[in-house]
C-alpha positions as CSV (number, residue, x, y, z in Angstrom):
1,M,23.9,-220.7,-91.7
2,R,26.3,-217.8,-91.9
3,A,28.8,-220.1,-93.6
4,A,26.2,-221.2,-96.1
5,L,25.2,-217.6,-96.8
6,R,28.8,-216.5,-97.3
7,S,29.5,-219.3,-99.6
8,A,27.1,-217.7,-102.1
9,L,28.7,-214.2,-101.8
10,P,32.0,-214.5,-103.8
11,A,30.4,-214.1,-107.2
12,L,28.2,-211.3,-105.8
13,A,31.2,-209.6,-104.3
14,L,33.0,-209.7,-107.6
15,A,30.0,-208.2,-109.3
16,L,29.7,-205.4,-106.8
17,A,33.3,-204.6,-106.1
18,A,34.4,-204.2,-109.7
19,P,32.3,-201.1,-110.4
20,I,32.8,-199.6,-106.9
21,T,36.6,-199.5,-107.4
22,G,36.5,-197.1,-110.3
23,A,33.5,-195.0,-109.2
24,A,33.6,-191.3,-109.7
25,Q,32.6,-189.4,-106.6
26,F,29.6,-187.1,-106.8
27,D,30.1,-183.5,-105.5
28,F,27.6,-181.5,-103.5
29,D,27.2,-178.8,-100.9
30,P,28.7,-180.1,-97.7
31,A,26.2,-178.1,-95.7
32,L,23.6,-180.8,-96.6
33,L,25.4,-183.4,-94.4
34,T,23.8,-181.9,-91.3
35,E,20.3,-182.3,-92.9
36,V,20.7,-186.1,-93.3
37,V,22.4,-186.8,-90.0
38,P,20.6,-184.3,-87.7
39,G,22.4,-185.2,-84.5
40,A,25.9,-184.8,-85.9
41,T,28.2,-181.9,-85.0
42,R,31.2,-182.8,-87.2
43,F,31.8,-184.8,-90.3
44,G,35.0,-186.4,-91.5
45,E,36.3,-186.5,-95.1
46,R,34.8,-188.8,-97.7
47,V,36.8,-192.0,-97.1
48,G,36.6,-195.8,-97.4
49,E,35.1,-198.3,-99.8
50,P,32.3,-197.6,-100.4
51,P,33.1,-193.9,-99.7
52,V,31.3,-192.4,-96.7
53,F,31.4,-189.3,-94.4
54,E,31.8,-190.3,-90.8
55,A,29.4,-188.4,-88.6
56,Y,30.4,-187.5,-85.1
57,G,28.3,-186.2,-82.2
58,A,28.4,-185.9,-78.4
59,D,27.9,-189.0,-76.2
60,P,24.9,-188.3,-74.0
61,A,26.5,-190.0,-71.1
62,T,30.0,-188.6,-71.1
63,G,29.8,-185.6,-73.5
64,A,32.8,-186.9,-75.4
65,E,32.8,-186.9,-79.2
66,T,31.7,-190.3,-80.6
67,L,30.8,-191.8,-84.0
68,V,27.0,-191.5,-84.5
69,G,26.5,-192.6,-88.1
70,Y,27.5,-192.2,-91.7
71,A,26.5,-190.1,-94.7
72,F,26.9,-191.2,-98.3
73,V,25.9,-190.5,-101.9
74,T,24.1,-193.2,-103.8
75,A,26.0,-192.2,-107.0
76,D,29.3,-193.1,-105.2
77,I,28.1,-196.7,-104.6
78,P,27.5,-198.5,-107.9
79,P,25.7,-200.2,-109.4
80,E,23.1,-197.4,-109.4
81,V,19.5,-198.3,-109.9
82,Q,18.3,-197.0,-113.3
83,G,15.3,-194.6,-113.0
84,Y,12.8,-193.9,-115.8
85,T,15.3,-191.7,-117.6
86,A,18.5,-191.9,-115.6
87,P,19.8,-192.8,-112.1
88,I,18.6,-190.5,-109.2
89,T,21.4,-189.3,-107.0
90,V,20.5,-189.0,-103.3
91,L,22.5,-188.0,-100.1
92,V,21.6,-190.5,-97.4
93,G,22.3,-190.4,-93.6
94,M,22.3,-193.6,-91.5
95,D,22.9,-194.3,-87.8
96,L,24.9,-197.1,-86.3
97,T,21.9,-199.5,-86.2
98,G,21.3,-199.3,-89.9
99,T,18.4,-196.9,-89.7
100,V,18.1,-194.1,-92.3
101,T,18.2,-190.7,-90.5
102,G,17.5,-188.4,-93.5
103,I,17.8,-188.0,-97.3
104,E,18.4,-185.1,-99.7
105,I,17.9,-185.5,-103.5
106,L,21.0,-184.1,-105.1
107,A,20.3,-184.6,-108.8
108,Y,17.8,-186.3,-111.2
109,R,16.7,-185.6,-114.8
110,E,13.6,-187.6,-115.1
111,S,11.5,-186.5,-118.1
112,L,8.5,-185.6,-116.0
113,I,10.3,-182.6,-114.6
114,G,9.5,-180.8,-117.8
115,S,5.7,-181.0,-117.2
116,R,5.4,-181.5,-113.4
117,G,8.3,-179.5,-112.1
118,D,10.4,-180.8,-109.2
119,F,8.0,-183.6,-108.5
120,L,10.3,-185.9,-106.3
121,N,11.0,-183.2,-103.8
122,Q,7.6,-183.5,-102.1
123,G,7.7,-183.4,-98.4
124,S,5.1,-186.1,-97.9
125,Y,7.1,-188.5,-100.1
126,L,10.5,-187.7,-98.7
127,R,9.4,-188.0,-95.1
128,Q,8.8,-191.7,-95.5
129,F,12.5,-192.6,-95.6
130,P,13.9,-191.3,-92.2
131,G,13.3,-194.1,-89.7
132,K,13.3,-196.9,-92.2
133,H,15.8,-199.7,-91.5
134,V,17.9,-201.4,-94.2
135,I,16.2,-204.7,-93.5
136,D,13.0,-203.1,-94.8
137,Q,12.0,-203.7,-98.5
138,F,11.5,-200.1,-99.6
139,R,8.8,-201.3,-102.0
140,V,6.3,-198.9,-103.7
141,R,2.7,-199.6,-102.6
142,D,4.0,-201.8,-99.8
143,D,6.1,-199.9,-97.3
144,I,6.6,-196.9,-99.5
145,D,3.9,-194.7,-100.9
146,G,4.3,-193.8,-104.6
147,I,3.6,-190.7,-106.7
148,S,0.8,-190.9,-109.2
149,G,2.2,-191.4,-112.8
150,A,5.8,-191.8,-111.6
151,T,5.9,-195.4,-110.4
152,L,9.1,-196.3,-112.1
153,T,10.9,-193.2,-110.9
154,V,9.9,-193.6,-107.2
155,D,10.6,-197.3,-107.3
156,A,14.1,-196.7,-108.6
157,M,14.8,-194.0,-106.1
158,A,13.6,-196.1,-103.2
159,R,15.6,-199.2,-104.2
160,G,18.6,-197.0,-104.9
161,I,18.6,-195.7,-101.3
162,R,18.0,-199.1,-99.9
163,N,20.7,-200.8,-102.0
164,A,23.4,-198.2,-101.2
165,A,22.5,-198.2,-97.5
166,R,22.8,-202.0,-97.4
167,R,26.2,-201.9,-99.0
168,V,27.4,-199.3,-96.4
169,A,25.9,-201.3,-93.6
170,A,27.6,-204.5,-94.8
171,S,31.0,-202.7,-94.9
172,Y,30.8,-200.6,-91.7
173,L,28.2,-202.1,-89.4
174,S,29.1,-205.8,-89.7
175,A,31.0,-206.2,-86.5
176,A,31.2,-209.8,-85.2
177,P,28.1,-210.3,-83.1
178,A,28.3,-211.5,-79.5
179,E,27.7,-215.2,-79.1
180,A,24.1,-215.8,-78.4
181,A,22.3,-219.0,-77.3
182,P,21.3,-221.0,-80.3
183,R,17.6,-221.0,-81.3
184,Y,15.7,-223.7,-83.1
185,I,12.7,-223.6,-85.5
186,G,11.2,-226.6,-83.7
187,T,10.8,-224.8,-80.4
188,T,9.9,-221.4,-81.7
189,P,6.2,-220.7,-81.5
190,P,4.3,-219.5,-84.6
191,E,3.4,-216.1,-83.1
192,E,7.2,-215.3,-82.8
193,L,7.8,-216.4,-86.4
194,E,5.1,-214.1,-87.6
195,E,7.0,-211.1,-86.4
196,L,10.1,-212.0,-88.4
197,L,11.0,-211.1,-92.0
198,W,12.1,-213.9,-94.3
199,A,15.7,-212.5,-94.2
200,E,15.6,-212.8,-90.5
201,I,14.2,-216.3,-90.6
202,V,17.1,-217.4,-92.8
203,N,19.7,-215.5,-90.9
204,L,18.6,-217.0,-87.6
205,G,19.0,-220.5,-89.0
206,F,15.3,-221.3,-88.7
207,A,15.4,-222.2,-92.5
208,A,18.2,-224.2,-94.0
209,Q,19.8,-222.9,-97.2
210,V,21.6,-224.8,-100.0
211,N,23.4,-222.9,-102.7
212,V,24.2,-224.2,-106.2
213,L,25.8,-221.1,-107.7
214,D,29.1,-222.3,-109.4
215,G,27.7,-224.1,-112.4
216,P,25.6,-223.1,-115.5
217,I,22.5,-223.7,-113.4
218,Q,22.2,-221.5,-110.4
219,V,19.6,-222.3,-107.7
220,V,19.2,-221.5,-104.0
221,L,17.1,-223.9,-102.0
222,F,15.5,-223.1,-98.7
223,L,13.9,-225.6,-96.3
224,L,11.7,-224.6,-93.4
225,Y,10.2,-226.9,-90.8
226,V,6.5,-226.5,-90.4
227,S,6.0,-227.2,-86.7
228,D,2.4,-226.2,-86.7
229,P,-0.3,-225.7,-89.4
230,A,-0.4,-222.1,-88.4
231,V,3.2,-221.7,-89.6
232,G,2.3,-223.1,-93.1
233,E,-0.8,-220.9,-93.4
234,M,1.2,-217.9,-92.3
235,M,4.0,-218.5,-94.9
236,V,1.9,-219.4,-98.0
237,G,-1.7,-218.5,-97.1
238,P,-4.4,-220.7,-95.7
239,A,-5.9,-221.7,-99.1
240,N,-2.5,-222.7,-100.6
241,F,-1.6,-224.7,-97.5
242,Q,-4.8,-226.6,-97.3
243,T,-4.8,-227.4,-101.1
244,A,-1.3,-228.9,-100.7
245,I,-2.2,-230.9,-97.7
246,D,-5.3,-232.2,-99.5
247,S,-3.0,-233.2,-102.4
248,L,-0.3,-234.9,-100.3
249,G,-2.6,-236.4,-97.6
250,M,-1.8,-236.5,-93.9
251,R,1.2,-238.6,-92.8
252,E,1.4,-239.1,-89.0
253,E,5.0,-240.4,-89.0
254,S,6.5,-237.8,-91.4
255,H,7.8,-234.3,-90.9
256,L,6.3,-231.4,-92.8
257,M,8.6,-229.0,-94.5
258,L,8.2,-225.9,-96.7
259,L,10.4,-225.8,-99.7
260,G,11.5,-222.5,-101.4
261,L,13.6,-222.0,-104.5
262,S,15.3,-218.8,-105.6
263,G,18.3,-217.9,-107.8
264,R,18.4,-217.6,-111.5
265,D,17.2,-221.1,-112.6
266,P,14.7,-222.4,-110.0
267,F,12.6,-224.0,-112.8
268,F,15.3,-226.6,-113.4
269,F,14.6,-228.1,-110.0
270,R,13.2,-231.7,-110.0
271,P,12.2,-233.6,-106.8
272,S,14.4,-236.5,-107.9
273,G,17.4,-234.3,-107.5
274,L,16.7,-233.7,-103.8
275,S,17.7,-236.1,-101.0
276,F,18.6,-236.1,-97.3
277,R,21.3,-237.9,-95.3
278,Q,21.6,-238.7,-91.7
279,D,24.0,-241.2,-90.0
280,G,25.1,-242.6,-93.4
281,E,21.5,-243.4,-94.5
282,I,20.1,-241.7,-97.6
283,F,16.4,-240.6,-97.8
284,P,15.4,-239.8,-101.4
285,V,12.4,-237.6,-102.3
286,E,9.6,-239.0,-104.4
287,N,7.3,-237.0,-106.6
288,T,4.4,-238.0,-104.3
289,D,6.2,-236.4,-101.3
290,L,6.1,-232.9,-102.8
291,A,3.3,-230.5,-103.9
292,M,4.4,-227.3,-105.6
293,F,2.5,-224.1,-105.3
294,P,1.7,-221.7,-108.1
295,L,3.1,-218.1,-107.9
296,L,2.2,-217.1,-104.3
297,R,-0.3,-214.3,-104.0
298,A,-0.6,-214.6,-100.2
299,G,1.5,-215.3,-97.1
300,N,4.8,-214.1,-95.8
301,L,6.8,-216.0,-98.4
302,Q,5.1,-214.1,-101.2
303,G,7.8,-212.3,-103.3
304,E,10.6,-213.9,-101.3
305,V,11.2,-217.0,-103.5
306,R,10.4,-217.8,-107.1
307,R,9.0,-221.3,-106.5
308,S,7.7,-223.0,-103.4
309,G,6.1,-226.2,-102.3
310,L,5.1,-228.4,-99.3
311,L,7.2,-231.5,-98.6
312,W,6.8,-234.6,-96.4
313,L,10.2,-235.6,-95.0
314,D,10.8,-239.2,-94.0
315,G,9.8,-239.7,-90.4
316,S,12.9,-241.8,-89.7
317,I,15.0,-238.7,-89.7
318,D,15.7,-237.5,-86.2
319,L,15.0,-233.8,-86.0
320,A,17.0,-233.5,-82.8
321,E,20.2,-234.4,-84.8
322,P,21.5,-232.5,-87.8
323,F,20.8,-233.9,-91.2
324,D,22.2,-233.1,-94.6
325,I,20.3,-231.7,-97.5
326,V,21.7,-232.7,-100.9
327,L,20.5,-230.8,-104.1
328,D,21.8,-232.4,-107.3
329,M,21.0,-230.3,-110.4
330,G,21.8,-233.1,-112.8
331,P,24.4,-233.5,-115.6
332,R,24.3,-229.8,-116.5
333,G,24.5,-228.5,-112.9
334,E,26.5,-228.8,-109.7
335,T,25.6,-230.4,-106.4
336,G,25.1,-228.4,-103.3
337,T,24.7,-229.5,-99.7
338,G,23.6,-227.9,-96.5
339,S,22.9,-228.9,-92.9
340,Y,19.7,-228.5,-90.9
341,L,19.0,-228.9,-87.2
342,V,15.3,-228.5,-86.3
343,M,15.1,-229.4,-82.6
344,P,17.5,-228.7,-79.7
345,P,19.9,-231.6,-79.3
346,P,19.4,-233.8,-76.3
347,P,21.2,-232.5,-73.2
348,P,24.4,-234.3,-72.2
349,P,23.9,-236.7,-69.3
350,A,24.6,-235.3,-65.9
351,P,28.0,-236.4,-64.4
352,V,27.6,-239.4,-62.0
353,V,29.3,-238.9,-58.6
354,A,30.1,-242.2,-56.9
355,V,29.8,-242.2,-53.1
356,A,31.5,-244.9,-51.2
357,A,29.3,-246.9,-48.9
358,E,31.6,-246.4,-46.0
359,A,32.0,-242.7,-46.5
360,S,31.3,-240.5,-43.6
361,T,28.3,-238.4,-43.3
362,E,30.4,-235.3,-43.9
363,S,32.0,-236.7,-47.0
364,T,28.6,-237.9,-48.3
365,A,27.3,-234.4,-47.8
366,G,30.2,-233.0,-49.6
367,G,29.7,-235.5,-52.5
368,T,26.0,-234.6,-52.6
369,A,26.9,-231.0,-52.8
370,E,29.3,-231.7,-55.7
371,G,26.7,-233.7,-57.5
372,T,24.2,-230.9,-57.0
373,A,26.6,-228.5,-58.6
374,G,27.2,-230.8,-61.5
375,G,23.4,-231.2,-61.9
376,A,23.1,-227.5,-61.9
377,A,25.6,-227.2,-64.6
378,G,23.8,-229.9,-66.6
379,S,20.5,-228.0,-66.1
380,E,22.1,-224.8,-67.3
381,G,23.3,-226.6,-70.4
382,T,19.8,-228.0,-71.1
383,E,18.1,-224.6,-70.7
384,T,20.5,-222.7,-73.0
385,P,18.5,-223.4,-76.2
386,A,15.2,-222.6,-74.6
387,A,16.6,-219.3,-73.3
388,A,16.7,-218.1,-76.9
389,G,12.9,-218.4,-77.2
390,P,10.2,-216.9,-75.1
391,A,10.9,-216.9,-71.4
392,P,9.1,-219.8,-69.6
393,A,6.2,-219.0,-67.3
394,G,7.4,-217.9,-63.9
395,G,10.6,-216.4,-65.2
396,G,13.7,-217.5,-67.0
397,A,16.5,-215.8,-69.0
398,Q,15.8,-214.1,-72.4
399,A,18.7,-214.2,-74.8
400,A,19.6,-211.0,-76.8
401,A,18.6,-211.1,-80.4
402,P,21.6,-211.7,-82.7
403,A,23.0,-209.0,-84.8
404,I,21.7,-208.5,-88.4
405,D,23.8,-210.2,-91.1
406,F,24.0,-207.4,-93.6
407,E,25.8,-209.6,-96.1
408,A,22.7,-211.8,-96.2
409,L,20.7,-208.7,-97.1
410,L,23.0,-208.2,-100.1
411,L,22.3,-211.8,-101.2
412,E,18.6,-211.1,-100.8
413,E,19.0,-208.0,-102.9
414,A,20.8,-209.8,-105.7
415,E,18.1,-212.5,-105.8
416,E,15.4,-209.8,-105.9
417,E,17.0,-208.0,-108.8
418,A,17.0,-211.4,-110.7
419,T,13.2,-211.7,-110.2
420,Q,12.0,-208.5,-111.8
421,L,8.7,-209.9,-112.9
422,E,7.8,-211.0,-109.4
423,R,8.8,-207.5,-108.1
424,V,6.6,-205.8,-110.7
425,L,3.6,-208.1,-109.8
426,E,4.1,-207.4,-106.1
427,R,3.9,-203.6,-106.4
428,T,1.2,-203.6,-109.1
429,S,-2.2,-202.1,-108.3
430,W,-4.7,-204.6,-109.7
431,V,-7.4,-202.0,-109.4
432,R,-5.4,-199.9,-111.8
433,V,-4.8,-202.9,-114.1
434,A,-8.5,-203.5,-114.2
435,G,-9.2,-199.8,-115.0
436,F,-6.7,-199.9,-117.9
437,G,-8.2,-203.2,-119.1
438,V,-11.7,-201.8,-119.2
439,L,-10.5,-198.7,-121.1
440,L,-8.6,-200.9,-123.7
441,L,-11.8,-203.0,-124.1
442,L,-13.9,-199.9,-124.7
443,A,-11.4,-198.7,-127.3
444,T,-11.5,-202.1,-129.0
445,L,-15.3,-202.2,-129.1
446,T,-15.4,-198.7,-130.4
447,L,-13.1,-199.5,-133.3
448,A,-15.1,-202.7,-134.0
449,T,-18.7,-201.4,-133.7
450,K,-18.3,-197.8,-135.1
451,S,-20.8,-196.7,-132.4
452,P,-20.8,-192.9,-131.9
453,R,-22.2,-193.3,-128.4
454,L,-19.6,-195.8,-127.4
455,R,-16.9,-193.6,-128.9
456,W,-17.9,-190.6,-126.7
457,T,-18.0,-193.0,-123.7
458,T,-14.5,-194.1,-124.5
459,L,-13.2,-190.5,-124.9
460,L,-14.8,-189.5,-121.6
461,A,-13.2,-192.5,-119.8
462,T,-9.8,-191.7,-121.4
463,F,-10.1,-188.0,-120.5
464,L,-10.9,-188.8,-116.8
465,L,-8.8,-191.9,-116.2
466,L,-5.6,-191.3,-118.2
467,G,-5.8,-187.6,-118.0
468,F,-6.7,-186.5,-114.5
469,Y,-7.1,-189.6,-112.3
470,D,-4.1,-191.8,-113.2
471,G,-1.9,-189.6,-115.4
472,G,-0.7,-192.8,-117.1
473,F,-1.1,-191.6,-120.7
474,L,1.6,-192.3,-123.3
475,S,4.1,-189.5,-124.2
476,V,7.0,-189.1,-126.5
477,S,9.0,-189.2,-123.3
478,H,8.4,-193.0,-123.3
479,I,10.1,-193.1,-126.7
480,L,13.1,-191.1,-125.3
481,A,13.3,-193.4,-122.3
482,A,13.2,-196.5,-124.5
483,I,16.1,-195.1,-126.5
484,S,18.1,-194.3,-123.4
485,V,17.3,-197.2,-121.2
486,G,15.7,-199.8,-123.4
487,P,12.3,-201.5,-123.4
488,S,12.7,-202.2,-119.6
489,V,11.1,-198.8,-118.9
490,F,7.8,-200.4,-119.8
491,L,8.4,-203.7,-117.9
492,G,8.3,-202.0,-114.5
493,D,4.7,-200.8,-114.8
494,L,2.2,-203.4,-115.8
495,P,-0.7,-200.9,-116.8
496,L,1.8,-198.8,-118.8
497,L,3.0,-202.0,-120.5
498,M,-0.6,-202.9,-121.3
499,L,-1.2,-199.4,-122.8
500,A,2.0,-199.4,-124.8
501,G,1.5,-202.9,-126.1
502,F,-2.0,-202.1,-127.2
503,T,-0.8,-199.0,-128.9
504,V,2.0,-200.7,-130.8
505,V,-0.2,-203.6,-132.0
506,T,-3.2,-201.5,-133.0
507,T,-0.9,-199.0,-134.8
508,L,0.8,-201.7,-136.9
509,L,-2.5,-203.3,-137.8
510,W,-5.2,-200.5,-137.9
511,G,-3.3,-197.2,-137.7
512,R,-3.5,-194.5,-135.1
513,V,-6.2,-196.0,-132.8
514,F,-4.4,-194.5,-129.8
515,C,-4.8,-191.0,-131.2
516,G,-8.5,-191.6,-131.9
517,F,-9.6,-193.1,-128.6
518,L,-6.8,-193.2,-126.0
519,C,-5.2,-189.8,-126.0
520,P,-6.7,-187.6,-123.3
521,F,-5.5,-184.4,-125.0
522,G,-7.1,-185.7,-128.3
523,A,-10.3,-186.2,-126.3
524,L,-10.1,-182.7,-124.9
525,Q,-9.8,-181.3,-128.5
526,D,-12.9,-183.4,-129.5
527,F,-14.8,-181.9,-126.6
528,L,-13.7,-178.4,-127.7
529,E,-15.0,-179.1,-131.2
530,K,-18.4,-180.0,-129.7
531,V,-18.8,-177.0,-127.4
532,V,-17.2,-174.2,-129.7
533,P,-19.9,-172.8,-132.1
534,R,-19.4,-173.9,-135.7
535,R,-19.3,-170.3,-136.9
536,L,-16.1,-169.8,-135.0
537,Q,-14.4,-172.9,-136.4
538,R,-12.2,-172.6,-139.4
539,E,-10.2,-174.8,-141.8
540,L,-6.8,-173.8,-143.0
541,P,-6.4,-173.4,-146.8
542,P,-5.3,-176.7,-148.4
543,V,-1.8,-175.4,-149.4
544,I,-1.1,-174.2,-145.8
545,H,-2.6,-177.4,-144.4
546,R,-0.4,-179.7,-146.5
547,R,2.7,-177.7,-145.5
548,L,1.9,-177.7,-141.8
549,L,1.4,-181.4,-141.8
550,K,5.2,-181.8,-142.0
551,L,5.7,-179.7,-138.9
552,K,5.1,-182.5,-136.4
553,Y,7.7,-184.7,-138.0
554,A,10.2,-181.9,-137.7
555,I,9.3,-181.5,-134.0
556,L,9.7,-185.2,-133.5
557,A,13.2,-185.2,-135.0
558,L,14.1,-182.1,-132.9
559,I,13.1,-183.9,-129.7
560,L,14.8,-187.2,-130.6
561,L,18.1,-185.7,-131.7
562,P,19.6,-184.9,-128.2
563,T,18.7,-188.3,-126.9
564,V,20.2,-190.1,-129.9
565,L,23.3,-188.0,-129.5
566,G,23.3,-188.8,-125.7
567,T,23.4,-185.2,-124.6
568,G,20.6,-185.8,-122.0
569,L,18.8,-182.6,-123.1
570,T,15.0,-182.9,-123.0
571,I,12.7,-180.4,-124.7
572,F,9.6,-182.5,-125.3
573,Q,7.7,-180.6,-122.5
574,Y,7.5,-177.6,-124.7
575,F,5.7,-179.5,-127.4
576,E,3.5,-181.8,-125.3
577,P,0.9,-179.6,-123.6
578,F,-1.0,-182.5,-122.0
579,G,1.6,-182.9,-119.3
580,T,1.1,-179.2,-118.4
581,V,-2.7,-179.5,-118.5
582,F,-3.2,-182.9,-116.7
583,Y,-0.4,-182.5,-114.2
584,L,-1.3,-178.9,-113.5
585,S,2.2,-177.6,-114.1
586,S,3.4,-174.6,-112.1
587,S,5.4,-173.2,-115.1
588,L,3.9,-170.0,-116.6
589,L,5.8,-170.6,-119.9
590,L,4.4,-174.1,-120.3
591,W,0.8,-172.9,-119.5
592,T,1.2,-170.1,-122.1
593,I,2.2,-172.7,-124.7
594,A,-0.6,-175.0,-123.7
595,G,-3.1,-172.2,-123.7
596,G,-2.1,-171.1,-127.2
597,I,-2.4,-174.7,-128.5
598,L,-5.9,-175.1,-126.9
599,L,-7.0,-171.8,-128.4
600,L,-5.8,-172.9,-131.9
601,S,-7.5,-176.3,-131.4
602,A,-10.8,-174.5,-130.5
603,I,-10.6,-172.7,-133.9
604,V,-9.1,-175.5,-136.1
605,P,-10.4,-178.9,-135.0
606,R,-7.6,-181.2,-133.7
607,F,-5.0,-178.5,-134.5
608,Y,-2.5,-180.1,-132.2
609,C,-3.0,-183.6,-133.6
610,R,-2.8,-182.4,-137.2
611,Y,0.3,-180.2,-137.0
612,A,2.3,-180.4,-133.7
613,C,2.1,-183.7,-131.9
614,P,5.4,-185.5,-131.8
615,L,3.9,-188.8,-130.5
616,G,1.3,-188.6,-133.3
617,A,4.2,-188.2,-135.8
618,A,5.9,-191.4,-134.4
619,L,2.6,-193.4,-134.6
620,A,2.0,-192.0,-138.1
621,V,5.2,-193.6,-139.3
622,G,4.2,-196.9,-137.7
623,S,0.8,-196.7,-139.3
624,L,2.3,-196.9,-142.7
625,A,2.6,-200.7,-142.2
626,A,-1.0,-201.1,-141.2
627,P,-2.8,-203.6,-143.5
628,F,-6.4,-202.9,-142.2
629,R,-7.2,-199.5,-143.6
630,I,-10.5,-197.7,-144.1
631,A,-12.3,-199.0,-147.2
632,R,-13.4,-196.6,-149.9
633,V,-16.3,-197.2,-152.3
634,E,-17.2,-195.9,-155.7
635,Q,-19.5,-193.2,-154.3
636,C,-16.4,-191.7,-152.6
637,D,-15.2,-190.4,-156.0
638,F,-18.1,-187.9,-156.0
639,C,-19.1,-187.5,-152.3
640,K,-17.5,-184.8,-150.1
641,V,-19.2,-185.5,-146.8
642,C,-16.3,-187.5,-145.3
643,E,-13.8,-184.9,-146.5
644,Q,-15.7,-182.1,-144.8
645,K,-16.2,-184.0,-141.6
646,C,-12.7,-185.5,-141.1
647,P,-11.3,-183.8,-137.9
648,T,-7.7,-184.1,-139.1
649,G,-8.1,-183.2,-142.7
650,A,-6.7,-186.6,-143.8
651,I,-9.3,-187.0,-146.7
652,T,-9.0,-185.4,-150.1
653,G,-11.8,-186.6,-152.4
654,P,-11.6,-190.4,-152.5
655,E,-8.1,-190.5,-151.1
656,I,-7.1,-191.0,-147.4
657,D,-3.7,-189.9,-146.2
658,F,-3.6,-192.8,-143.8
659,K,-0.7,-191.7,-141.7
660,E,-2.8,-188.6,-140.8
661,C,-5.9,-190.7,-140.0
662,V,-6.7,-191.1,-136.3
663,R,-9.3,-193.8,-136.8
664,C,-12.0,-191.6,-135.2
665,N,-14.8,-193.6,-137.0
666,T,-16.3,-190.4,-138.5
667,C,-16.0,-191.4,-142.2
668,E,-16.8,-195.0,-141.5
669,I,-20.0,-194.1,-139.7
670,Q,-21.0,-192.3,-143.0
671,L,-21.1,-195.8,-144.6
672,R,-24.3,-196.7,-142.8
673,D,-24.4,-200.3,-143.9
674,K,-22.1,-202.5,-142.0
675,T,-21.0,-204.0,-145.3
676,G,-19.3,-200.8,-146.2
677,V,-21.7,-199.6,-148.8
678,C,-22.7,-195.9,-149.0
679,R,-26.4,-195.2,-148.3
680,H,-26.6,-193.4,-151.7
681,D,-27.4,-195.5,-154.8
682,I,-24.5,-195.2,-157.2
683,E,-26.7,-195.2,-160.3
684,K,-28.6,-192.1,-159.0
685,V,-25.2,-190.5,-158.1
686,R,-23.9,-191.1,-161.7
687,L,-27.1,-189.7,-163.1
688,R,-27.0,-186.5,-161.0
689,V,-23.3,-186.0,-161.8
690,A,-23.9,-186.5,-165.5
691,S,-26.8,-184.0,-165.4
692,P,-25.9,-181.4,-162.8
693,P,-28.7,-179.2,-161.4
694,L,-29.4,-175.9,-163.0
695,A,-28.1,-172.8,-161.4
696,G,-30.3,-171.7,-158.5
697,S,-32.0,-175.1,-158.2
698,G,-29.9,-176.3,-155.3
699,T,-26.7,-178.2,-154.9
700,F,-25.9,-181.9,-155.0
701,D,-25.6,-183.1,-151.4
702,V,-24.7,-186.6,-150.5
């Protein structure tokens, strides 16, 4: 099995070694070394590949100085995991067993710092890492707790620590393990398998592995003997296992196997390309022998492979003898082979000691003694495999567990990075997805029905869910991250992807729907307009209003310029007060800015949306392409109601400046009839306009 794993590593080694060679070392205060390796009394210089600080301490038994672990900087061990904005540099300590002893964050420039302060240096978050072993997954919402509103950042940091630690472990802790008695999947009880991670199952040889990695199609195939239905249910979940058994039917003379596929191209696998060989005989796989599972949502195999299925193996194959697995990927691919031994091989026959008939009683006794010794040796040979499993009742030797193959962890890591979608789905909170789905449905219904009551319901849900509860609102920082990193910043967080996708689509079709219904700070301004007395509210003079409309576009350009130039400078936090308000920033300066904007918004309805929001400016540019704009009717040439009620001042007479419209429904609600006809009869309007009322007799009000 080790040979099979290592056969897959050359390409991986090339990918990893190339960037490491030219890595620039990250400098920091050496005093921090004692924080990450608490038991160390002395540290060596930064040496080796990858570069580490050797940590020395006193041997408890002798008092002599001995190596106790290593400290290393994640930035020194490329490739670094990309965070939301940039990689996060961490100093990590690790003992000689591969267990993390401490971490210190050295540098990060995530955009949330501007509004939330030093949000990663939270004691409760950092305390999760000491004590974790490199064999752990370091997955957010699995074995690592996240930070609300910063899923991408904490996921990147956790994987960066894990990946760097695994590389150090593979280079410095991979001493040749002592020979241990072989263990076999066929004699290992289900309860023992349940305690093992998938990497350990593969590493122990319980699952066979076949690599096809040299051709254009790259696949890794795993085969695991299902010795008991409990094993199958444990690996893929009871429902999946039973469905597959029902599909395949029971076969008394066949062997049940669990098939797993990973690598880059598992969907090119076909059952006809899989066969088995033993003693010169070939056993092909028919379509009726294999039932594939959908994407696993249960069981220990969930997230470990990209495809999986249940397979009936020909009963003629002797599981106590090794058999070959042949995976042929067809004309476009290569062929890979692997060997699998499920049951302990039969013991060699005990040596036969011949005793002459005329031998004396003494010589016969001696021969008997010799035969007994030989029999004991044979018995020892037969019990060796069993010693690797649970000790038999009444006593028996227990073999030591084999050392961890850290190189296998690197292979697992490389496969994991190639299955980003599965990783995202694993860490996704489906409750959060449901909450975002309901909110987007409310926004859609509000846009379609023009219901005032539904609009206020949507605004309240937006204010509470996106503002205070989840903190997952969109920000101009997402635009900055997309410029710096690419659209992958949205792919790591499914609810964020839903919100961003909805915003892009609705903006290009209907305009700034996000601003009208899904911006928590916009909702806050609408609530202010409701509670602040009308007599205190003001409208800016038209000339000043038109000039100030250009301000938000200048602010957007000012924010984008450093990112486009690659300087890494972020100033958006000074222009987006909702980060300060909803994340409860500790910055007095940011609260002063936010307070000033809220005060102005209380006086001038939606002041921030009108004149200062950089995200609104970006969406305004996108809304210029929207084909489904607000209809105007002939009455709009004379009526001023919509112009007076528009919260963003986007209406002047019959004209709508559509890039300033936030689709709040206010003007469309004025068109009471769903066909878009004003409630005032146009003939009466024309008559009253042609014969205006006499002075003092009232005003024309539509």
